[in-house]
mmCIF file of the C-alpha atoms, coordinates in Angstrom:
data_MODEL
# 
_entry.id   MODEL 
# 
loop_
_atom_site.group_PDB 
_atom_site.id 
_atom_site.type_symbol 
_atom_site.label_atom_id 
_atom_site.label_alt_id 
_atom_site.label_comp_id 
_atom_site.label_asym_id 
_atom_site.label_entity_id 
_atom_site.label_seq_id 
_atom_site.pdbx_PDB_ins_code 
_atom_site.Cartn_x 
_atom_site.Cartn_y 
_atom_site.Cartn_z 
_atom_site.occupancy 
_atom_site.B_iso_or_equiv 
_atom_site.pdbx_formal_charge 
_atom_site.auth_seq_id 
_atom_site.auth_comp_id 
_atom_site.auth_asym_id 
_atom_site.auth_atom_id 
_atom_site.pdbx_PDB_model_num 
ATOM 1   C CA . MET A 1 1   ? -16.079 -21.292 -12.515 1.00 0.00 ? 1   MET A CA 1 
ATOM 2   C CA . ALA A 1 2   ? -12.705 -21.190 -10.785 1.00 0.00 ? 2   ALA A CA 1 
ATOM 3   C CA . LEU A 1 3   ? -11.113 -17.855 -10.111 1.00 0.00 ? 3   LEU A CA 1 
ATOM 4   C CA . THR A 1 4   ? -7.737  -17.456 -11.835 1.00 0.00 ? 4   THR A CA 1 
ATOM 5   C CA . LYS A 1 5   ? -4.774  -15.236 -11.051 1.00 0.00 ? 5   LYS A CA 1 
ATOM 6   C CA . ASP A 1 6   ? -5.194  -13.543 -14.419 1.00 0.00 ? 6   ASP A CA 1 
ATOM 7   C CA . ARG A 1 7   ? -8.791  -12.675 -13.537 1.00 0.00 ? 7   ARG A CA 1 
ATOM 8   C CA . VAL A 1 8   ? -7.684  -11.233 -10.183 1.00 0.00 ? 8   VAL A CA 1 
ATOM 9   C CA . LYS A 1 9   ? -5.106  -9.052  -11.956 1.00 0.00 ? 9   LYS A CA 1 
ATOM 10  C CA . GLU A 1 10  ? -7.749  -7.973  -14.464 1.00 0.00 ? 10  GLU A CA 1 
ATOM 11  C CA . ARG A 1 11  ? -10.241 -6.998  -11.719 1.00 0.00 ? 11  ARG A CA 1 
ATOM 12  C CA . LEU A 1 12  ? -7.583  -5.013  -9.835  1.00 0.00 ? 12  LEU A CA 1 
ATOM 13  C CA . THR A 1 13  ? -6.592  -3.152  -12.993 1.00 0.00 ? 13  THR A CA 1 
ATOM 14  C CA . GLU A 1 14  ? -10.249 -2.445  -13.850 1.00 0.00 ? 14  GLU A CA 1 
ATOM 15  C CA . LYS A 1 15  ? -10.911 -1.008  -10.402 1.00 0.00 ? 15  LYS A CA 1 
ATOM 16  C CA . PHE A 1 16  ? -7.695  0.878   -9.634  1.00 0.00 ? 16  PHE A CA 1 
ATOM 17  C CA . GLY A 1 17  ? -6.039  1.395   -13.020 1.00 0.00 ? 17  GLY A CA 1 
ATOM 18  C CA . GLU A 1 18  ? -2.652  3.111   -12.840 1.00 0.00 ? 18  GLU A CA 1 
ATOM 19  C CA . ASN A 1 19  ? -2.718  3.094   -9.023  1.00 0.00 ? 19  ASN A CA 1 
ATOM 20  C CA . ILE A 1 20  ? -1.730  -0.579  -9.174  1.00 0.00 ? 20  ILE A CA 1 
ATOM 21  C CA . ILE A 1 21  ? 2.044   -0.386  -9.555  1.00 0.00 ? 21  ILE A CA 1 
ATOM 22  C CA . GLY A 1 22  ? 4.252   -3.251  -10.721 1.00 0.00 ? 22  GLY A CA 1 
ATOM 23  C CA . LEU A 1 23  ? 1.521   -5.890  -10.948 1.00 0.00 ? 23  LEU A CA 1 
ATOM 24  C CA . GLU A 1 24  ? 3.251   -9.236  -11.427 1.00 0.00 ? 24  GLU A CA 1 
ATOM 25  C CA . GLU A 1 25  ? 3.417   -12.764 -10.139 1.00 0.00 ? 25  GLU A CA 1 
ATOM 26  C CA . GLN A 1 26  ? 6.313   -13.652 -7.839  1.00 0.00 ? 26  GLN A CA 1 
ATOM 27  C CA . TYR A 1 27  ? 6.760   -17.250 -6.673  1.00 0.00 ? 27  TYR A CA 1 
ATOM 28  C CA . GLY A 1 28  ? 3.099   -17.992 -7.348  1.00 0.00 ? 28  GLY A CA 1 
ATOM 29  C CA . ILE A 1 29  ? 1.845   -14.934 -5.453  1.00 0.00 ? 29  ILE A CA 1 
ATOM 30  C CA . ILE A 1 30  ? 0.254   -11.881 -7.074  1.00 0.00 ? 30  ILE A CA 1 
ATOM 31  C CA . ALA A 1 31  ? 2.341   -8.865  -6.036  1.00 0.00 ? 31  ALA A CA 1 
ATOM 32  C CA . PHE A 1 32  ? 1.970   -5.113  -6.525  1.00 0.00 ? 32  PHE A CA 1 
ATOM 33  C CA . SER A 1 33  ? 2.229   -1.742  -4.776  1.00 0.00 ? 33  SER A CA 1 
ATOM 34  C CA . VAL A 1 34  ? -0.353  0.967   -4.202  1.00 0.00 ? 34  VAL A CA 1 
ATOM 35  C CA . PRO A 1 35  ? -0.207  4.535   -2.894  1.00 0.00 ? 35  PRO A CA 1 
ATOM 36  C CA . ALA A 1 36  ? -0.539  4.509   0.907   1.00 0.00 ? 36  ALA A CA 1 
ATOM 37  C CA . GLU A 1 37  ? -3.802  6.444   0.846   1.00 0.00 ? 37  GLU A CA 1 
ATOM 38  C CA . LEU A 1 38  ? -5.429  3.560   -1.072  1.00 0.00 ? 38  LEU A CA 1 
ATOM 39  C CA . ASN A 1 39  ? -4.455  0.711   1.272   1.00 0.00 ? 39  ASN A CA 1 
ATOM 40  C CA . MET A 1 40  ? -7.952  0.347   2.726   1.00 0.00 ? 40  MET A CA 1 
ATOM 41  C CA . ASP A 1 41  ? -9.697  0.879   -0.615  1.00 0.00 ? 41  ASP A CA 1 
ATOM 42  C CA . VAL A 1 42  ? -7.740  -2.061  -2.034  1.00 0.00 ? 42  VAL A CA 1 
ATOM 43  C CA . LEU A 1 43  ? -8.285  -4.270  1.029   1.00 0.00 ? 43  LEU A CA 1 
ATOM 44  C CA . GLN A 1 44  ? -12.010 -3.460  1.108   1.00 0.00 ? 44  GLN A CA 1 
ATOM 45  C CA . PHE A 1 45  ? -12.371 -4.216  -2.606  1.00 0.00 ? 45  PHE A CA 1 
ATOM 46  C CA . LEU A 1 46  ? -10.504 -7.526  -2.317  1.00 0.00 ? 46  LEU A CA 1 
ATOM 47  C CA . TYR A 1 47  ? -12.686 -8.486  0.658   1.00 0.00 ? 47  TYR A CA 1 
ATOM 48  C CA . ASP A 1 48  ? -16.113 -7.316  -0.593  1.00 0.00 ? 48  ASP A CA 1 
ATOM 49  C CA . ASP A 1 49  ? -15.977 -8.275  -4.261  1.00 0.00 ? 49  ASP A CA 1 
ATOM 50  C CA . GLU A 1 50  ? -18.089 -11.417 -4.645  1.00 0.00 ? 50  GLU A CA 1 
ATOM 51  C CA . GLU A 1 51  ? -15.833 -12.761 -7.362  1.00 0.00 ? 51  GLU A CA 1 
ATOM 52  C CA . LEU A 1 52  ? -12.556 -12.184 -5.515  1.00 0.00 ? 52  LEU A CA 1 
ATOM 53  C CA . GLN A 1 53  ? -13.371 -12.935 -1.838  1.00 0.00 ? 53  GLN A CA 1 
ATOM 54  C CA . PHE A 1 54  ? -9.950  -12.326 -0.259  1.00 0.00 ? 54  PHE A CA 1 
ATOM 55  C CA . ARG A 1 55  ? -11.285 -12.713 3.260   1.00 0.00 ? 55  ARG A CA 1 
ATOM 56  C CA . PHE A 1 56  ? -8.281  -14.121 5.097   1.00 0.00 ? 56  PHE A CA 1 
ATOM 57  C CA . LEU A 1 57  ? -5.556  -11.750 6.269   1.00 0.00 ? 57  LEU A CA 1 
ATOM 58  C CA . THR A 1 58  ? -2.384  -13.792 6.493   1.00 0.00 ? 58  THR A CA 1 
ATOM 59  C CA . ASP A 1 59  ? 0.039   -11.105 7.641   1.00 0.00 ? 59  ASP A CA 1 
ATOM 60  C CA . ILE A 1 60  ? 0.857   -7.434  7.979   1.00 0.00 ? 60  ILE A CA 1 
ATOM 61  C CA . THR A 1 61  ? 4.462   -6.417  8.445   1.00 0.00 ? 61  THR A CA 1 
ATOM 62  C CA . GLY A 1 62  ? 6.870   -3.625  7.660   1.00 0.00 ? 62  GLY A CA 1 
ATOM 63  C CA . VAL A 1 63  ? 10.140  -3.089  5.827   1.00 0.00 ? 63  VAL A CA 1 
ATOM 64  C CA . HIS A 1 64  ? 12.601  -0.216  6.128   1.00 0.00 ? 64  HIS A CA 1 
ATOM 65  C CA . TYR A 1 65  ? 14.144  1.024   2.878   1.00 0.00 ? 65  TYR A CA 1 
ATOM 66  C CA . PRO A 1 66  ? 16.475  3.814   4.083   1.00 0.00 ? 66  PRO A CA 1 
ATOM 67  C CA . ASP A 1 67  ? 17.542  4.794   0.545   1.00 0.00 ? 67  ASP A CA 1 
ATOM 68  C CA . ARG A 1 68  ? 14.012  5.435   -0.797  1.00 0.00 ? 68  ARG A CA 1 
ATOM 69  C CA . LYS A 1 69  ? 13.351  9.140   -0.279  1.00 0.00 ? 69  LYS A CA 1 
ATOM 70  C CA . SER A 1 70  ? 9.795   9.840   0.972   1.00 0.00 ? 70  SER A CA 1 
ATOM 71  C CA . GLU A 1 71  ? 9.092   6.085   0.904   1.00 0.00 ? 71  GLU A CA 1 
ATOM 72  C CA . GLU A 1 72  ? 11.422  4.815   3.606   1.00 0.00 ? 72  GLU A CA 1 
ATOM 73  C CA . LEU A 1 73  ? 8.848   2.656   5.385   1.00 0.00 ? 73  LEU A CA 1 
ATOM 74  C CA . CYS A 1 74  ? 6.722   0.029   3.715   1.00 0.00 ? 74  CYS A CA 1 
ATOM 75  C CA . VAL A 1 75  ? 3.647   -1.795  4.983   1.00 0.00 ? 75  VAL A CA 1 
ATOM 76  C CA . VAL A 1 76  ? 3.278   -5.253  3.444   1.00 0.00 ? 76  VAL A CA 1 
ATOM 77  C CA . TYR A 1 77  ? -0.122  -6.964  3.359   1.00 0.00 ? 77  TYR A CA 1 
ATOM 78  C CA . HIS A 1 78  ? -0.679  -10.659 2.616   1.00 0.00 ? 78  HIS A CA 1 
ATOM 79  C CA . VAL A 1 79  ? -4.254  -11.760 1.897   1.00 0.00 ? 79  VAL A CA 1 
ATOM 80  C CA . HIS A 1 80  ? -5.592  -15.125 0.795   1.00 0.00 ? 80  HIS A CA 1 
ATOM 81  C CA . ASN A 1 81  ? -8.643  -16.400 -1.036  1.00 0.00 ? 81  ASN A CA 1 
ATOM 82  C CA . LEU A 1 82  ? -9.150  -19.739 0.703   1.00 0.00 ? 82  LEU A CA 1 
ATOM 83  C CA . LYS A 1 83  ? -11.786 -20.998 -1.736  1.00 0.00 ? 83  LYS A CA 1 
ATOM 84  C CA . HIS A 1 84  ? -9.547  -20.724 -4.811  1.00 0.00 ? 84  HIS A CA 1 
ATOM 85  C CA . ASN A 1 85  ? -6.190  -20.825 -2.983  1.00 0.00 ? 85  ASN A CA 1 
ATOM 86  C CA . ILE A 1 86  ? -4.879  -17.551 -4.430  1.00 0.00 ? 86  ILE A CA 1 
ATOM 87  C CA . ARG A 1 87  ? -2.562  -15.285 -2.492  1.00 0.00 ? 87  ARG A CA 1 
ATOM 88  C CA . ILE A 1 88  ? -1.841  -11.588 -2.848  1.00 0.00 ? 88  ILE A CA 1 
ATOM 89  C CA . ARG A 1 89  ? 1.001   -9.526  -1.433  1.00 0.00 ? 89  ARG A CA 1 
ATOM 90  C CA . PHE A 1 90  ? 0.872   -5.790  -1.806  1.00 0.00 ? 90  PHE A CA 1 
ATOM 91  C CA . LYS A 1 91  ? 2.918   -2.927  -0.444  1.00 0.00 ? 91  LYS A CA 1 
ATOM 92  C CA . ALA A 1 92  ? 2.169   0.645   0.527   1.00 0.00 ? 92  ALA A CA 1 
ATOM 93  C CA . PHE A 1 93  ? 5.042   3.071   1.184   1.00 0.00 ? 93  PHE A CA 1 
ATOM 94  C CA . VAL A 1 94  ? 5.044   5.928   3.720   1.00 0.00 ? 94  VAL A CA 1 
ATOM 95  C CA . PRO A 1 95  ? 7.670   8.561   4.568   1.00 0.00 ? 95  PRO A CA 1 
ATOM 96  C CA . ILE A 1 96  ? 9.647   8.075   7.768   1.00 0.00 ? 96  ILE A CA 1 
ATOM 97  C CA . GLU A 1 97  ? 8.867   11.675  8.791   1.00 0.00 ? 97  GLU A CA 1 
ATOM 98  C CA . GLN A 1 98  ? 5.117   10.946  8.840   1.00 0.00 ? 98  GLN A CA 1 
ATOM 99  C CA . PRO A 1 99  ? 4.596   7.179   8.819   1.00 0.00 ? 99  PRO A CA 1 
ATOM 100 C CA . ASP A 1 100 ? 0.774   7.257   8.825   1.00 0.00 ? 100 ASP A CA 1 
ATOM 101 C CA . ILE A 1 101 ? -1.475  4.709   7.134   1.00 0.00 ? 101 ILE A CA 1 
ATOM 102 C CA . LYS A 1 102 ? -5.092  3.676   7.753   1.00 0.00 ? 102 LYS A CA 1 
ATOM 103 C CA . THR A 1 103 ? -5.741  0.734   10.043  1.00 0.00 ? 103 THR A CA 1 
ATOM 104 C CA . ALA A 1 104 ? -7.244  -2.497  8.715   1.00 0.00 ? 104 ALA A CA 1 
ATOM 105 C CA . CYS A 1 105 ? -8.756  -3.427  12.097  1.00 0.00 ? 105 CYS A CA 1 
ATOM 106 C CA . ASP A 1 106 ? -12.310 -2.574  11.058  1.00 0.00 ? 106 ASP A CA 1 
ATOM 107 C CA . LEU A 1 107 ? -12.116 -5.045  8.171   1.00 0.00 ? 107 LEU A CA 1 
ATOM 108 C CA . TYR A 1 108 ? -9.932  -7.777  9.675   1.00 0.00 ? 108 TYR A CA 1 
ATOM 109 C CA . SER A 1 109 ? -9.911  -8.235  13.454  1.00 0.00 ? 109 SER A CA 1 
ATOM 110 C CA . ALA A 1 110 ? -6.626  -10.144 13.103  1.00 0.00 ? 110 ALA A CA 1 
ATOM 111 C CA . ALA A 1 111 ? -4.998  -6.890  11.956  1.00 0.00 ? 111 ALA A CA 1 
ATOM 112 C CA . ASN A 1 112 ? -5.030  -5.619  15.538  1.00 0.00 ? 112 ASN A CA 1 
ATOM 113 C CA . TRP A 1 113 ? -1.962  -7.439  16.832  1.00 0.00 ? 113 TRP A CA 1 
ATOM 114 C CA . MET A 1 114 ? -0.190  -7.464  13.465  1.00 0.00 ? 114 MET A CA 1 
ATOM 115 C CA . GLU A 1 115 ? -0.408  -3.678  13.274  1.00 0.00 ? 115 GLU A CA 1 
ATOM 116 C CA . ARG A 1 116 ? 0.727   -3.332  16.882  1.00 0.00 ? 116 ARG A CA 1 
ATOM 117 C CA . GLU A 1 117 ? 3.776   -5.478  16.143  1.00 0.00 ? 117 GLU A CA 1 
ATOM 118 C CA . THR A 1 118 ? 4.540   -3.475  12.980  1.00 0.00 ? 118 THR A CA 1 
ATOM 119 C CA . TYR A 1 119 ? 4.242   -0.249  14.966  1.00 0.00 ? 119 TYR A CA 1 
ATOM 120 C CA . ASP A 1 120 ? 6.432   -1.662  17.734  1.00 0.00 ? 120 ASP A CA 1 
ATOM 121 C CA . PHE A 1 121 ? 9.280   -2.635  15.416  1.00 0.00 ? 121 PHE A CA 1 
ATOM 122 C CA . PHE A 1 122 ? 9.054   -0.061  12.597  1.00 0.00 ? 122 PHE A CA 1 
ATOM 123 C CA . GLY A 1 123 ? 7.170   2.921   14.084  1.00 0.00 ? 123 GLY A CA 1 
ATOM 124 C CA . ILE A 1 124 ? 4.429   2.886   11.457  1.00 0.00 ? 124 ILE A CA 1 
ATOM 125 C CA . ASN A 1 125 ? 1.361   4.699   12.781  1.00 0.00 ? 125 ASN A CA 1 
ATOM 126 C CA . PHE A 1 126 ? -1.878  2.903   11.920  1.00 0.00 ? 126 PHE A CA 1 
ATOM 127 C CA . VAL A 1 127 ? -4.412  5.725   12.007  1.00 0.00 ? 127 VAL A CA 1 
ATOM 128 C CA . GLY A 1 128 ? -7.681  4.670   13.639  1.00 0.00 ? 128 GLY A CA 1 
ATOM 129 C CA . HIS A 1 129 ? -6.217  1.641   15.408  1.00 0.00 ? 129 HIS A CA 1 
ATOM 130 C CA . PRO A 1 130 ? -8.168  0.992   18.649  1.00 0.00 ? 130 PRO A CA 1 
ATOM 131 C CA . ASP A 1 131 ? -5.099  0.370   20.848  1.00 0.00 ? 131 ASP A CA 1 
ATOM 132 C CA . LEU A 1 132 ? -1.842  1.207   19.064  1.00 0.00 ? 132 LEU A CA 1 
ATOM 133 C CA . ARG A 1 133 ? 0.897   0.643   21.612  1.00 0.00 ? 133 ARG A CA 1 
ATOM 134 C CA . ARG A 1 134 ? 3.976   -1.520  21.924  1.00 0.00 ? 134 ARG A CA 1 
ATOM 135 C CA . ILE A 1 135 ? 3.277   -5.225  22.094  1.00 0.00 ? 135 ILE A CA 1 
ATOM 136 C CA . LEU A 1 136 ? 6.679   -6.939  22.459  1.00 0.00 ? 136 LEU A CA 1 
ATOM 137 C CA . ASN A 1 137 ? 9.180   -4.217  23.432  1.00 0.00 ? 137 ASN A CA 1 
ATOM 138 C CA . VAL A 1 138 ? 9.136   -2.168  26.632  1.00 0.00 ? 138 VAL A CA 1 
ATOM 139 C CA . ASP A 1 139 ? 6.971   0.940   26.619  1.00 0.00 ? 139 ASP A CA 1 
ATOM 140 C CA . GLU A 1 140 ? 9.958   3.151   27.461  1.00 0.00 ? 140 GLU A CA 1 
ATOM 141 C CA . MET A 1 141 ? 11.828  2.216   24.275  1.00 0.00 ? 141 MET A CA 1 
ATOM 142 C CA . GLU A 1 142 ? 12.387  5.320   22.163  1.00 0.00 ? 142 GLU A CA 1 
ATOM 143 C CA . HIS A 1 143 ? 13.565  3.691   18.921  1.00 0.00 ? 143 HIS A CA 1 
ATOM 144 C CA . PHE A 1 144 ? 12.195  1.081   16.557  1.00 0.00 ? 144 PHE A CA 1 
ATOM 145 C CA . PRO A 1 145 ? 14.559  -1.911  16.435  1.00 0.00 ? 145 PRO A CA 1 
ATOM 146 C CA . MET A 1 146 ? 13.812  -3.191  12.915  1.00 0.00 ? 146 MET A CA 1 
ATOM 147 C CA . ARG A 1 147 ? 14.721  0.076   11.242  1.00 0.00 ? 147 ARG A CA 1 
ATOM 148 C CA . LYS A 1 148 ? 18.129  0.057   9.597   1.00 0.00 ? 148 LYS A CA 1 
ATOM 149 C CA . GLU A 1 149 ? 19.383  3.003   11.612  1.00 0.00 ? 149 GLU A CA 1 
ATOM 150 C CA . PHE A 1 150 ? 22.106  1.184   13.500  1.00 0.00 ? 150 PHE A CA 1 
ATOM 151 C CA . PRO A 1 151 ? 25.182  -0.710  12.288  1.00 0.00 ? 151 PRO A CA 1 
ATOM 152 C CA . MET A 1 152 ? 24.824  -4.485  12.315  1.00 0.00 ? 152 MET A CA 1 
ATOM 153 C CA . GLU A 1 153 ? 28.067  -4.844  14.245  1.00 0.00 ? 153 GLU A CA 1 
ATOM 154 C CA . ASP A 1 154 ? 29.816  -2.690  16.792  1.00 0.00 ? 154 ASP A CA 1 
ATOM 155 C CA . PRO A 1 155 ? 32.962  -1.452  14.994  1.00 0.00 ? 155 PRO A CA 1 
ATOM 156 C CA . THR A 1 156 ? 34.746  -0.952  18.319  1.00 0.00 ? 156 THR A CA 1 
ATOM 157 C CA . ARG A 1 157 ? 34.610  -4.625  19.340  1.00 0.00 ? 157 ARG A CA 1 
ATOM 158 C CA . THR A 1 158 ? 38.006  -6.169  19.971  1.00 0.00 ? 158 THR A CA 1 
ATOM 159 C CA . ASP A 1 159 ? 36.910  -9.592  21.239  1.00 0.00 ? 159 ASP A CA 1 
ATOM 160 C CA . LYS A 1 160 ? 36.602  -11.248 17.859  1.00 0.00 ? 160 LYS A CA 1 
ATOM 161 C CA . ASP A 1 161 ? 38.949  -12.255 15.114  1.00 0.00 ? 161 ASP A CA 1 
ATOM 162 C CA . ASP A 1 162 ? 37.561  -11.545 11.627  1.00 0.00 ? 162 ASP A CA 1 
ATOM 163 C CA . GLU A 1 163 ? 39.434  -14.530 10.208  1.00 0.00 ? 163 GLU A CA 1 
ATOM 164 C CA . MET A 1 164 ? 37.306  -16.811 12.394  1.00 0.00 ? 164 MET A CA 1 
ATOM 165 C CA . PHE A 1 165 ? 34.198  -15.447 10.646  1.00 0.00 ? 165 PHE A CA 1 
ATOM 166 C CA . GLY A 1 166 ? 35.484  -15.796 7.079   1.00 0.00 ? 166 GLY A CA 1 
ATOM 167 C CA . ARG A 1 167 ? 36.251  -12.097 6.709   1.00 0.00 ? 167 ARG A CA 1 
ATOM 168 C CA . GLY A 1 168 ? 40.018  -12.198 6.937   1.00 0.00 ? 168 GLY A CA 1 
ATOM 169 C CA . SER A 1 169 ? 42.538  -12.393 4.166   1.00 0.00 ? 169 SER A CA 1 
ATOM 170 C CA . ILE A 1 170 ? 42.614  -15.688 2.325   1.00 0.00 ? 170 ILE A CA 1 
ATOM 171 C CA . VAL A 1 171 ? 45.993  -17.060 1.253   1.00 0.00 ? 171 VAL A CA 1 
ATOM 172 C CA . VAL A 1 172 ? 45.922  -19.418 -1.716  1.00 0.00 ? 172 VAL A CA 1 
# 
């Protein structure tokens, strides 16, 4: 019998109940959020359950939501059931003051470099990671470049004309 998206949603709700937040389907992908302390419980369940078999980790990345108090940083997991071609995306939020979340390296070896990249760009600390250090930026860098802590443009620049970029006044 083929596994369906509805059955996946049902199994997640049976196992985690109200800890599955905002369970829906977006662009053909099952999407939801979980409390950060449950990230590995959810991944382990999706991997181990004989009916579900989400055994391919597609991606781990981060997102910075500066306006979400106590949930400024988000870890996004993408997993895939290759047999039934079903994808899941789920998020776990952590505070910027203590951006700690459990590593997925023990379950998925591919998580190693993905978590290092997420740490490098967002400063999310993957607790238990075997070698959490910068992977693309220089070791001496003191900030995390994908956080929205800096303006997108330098307001002091004088070498550009806003009208050339479609930001000037339009006369009709």
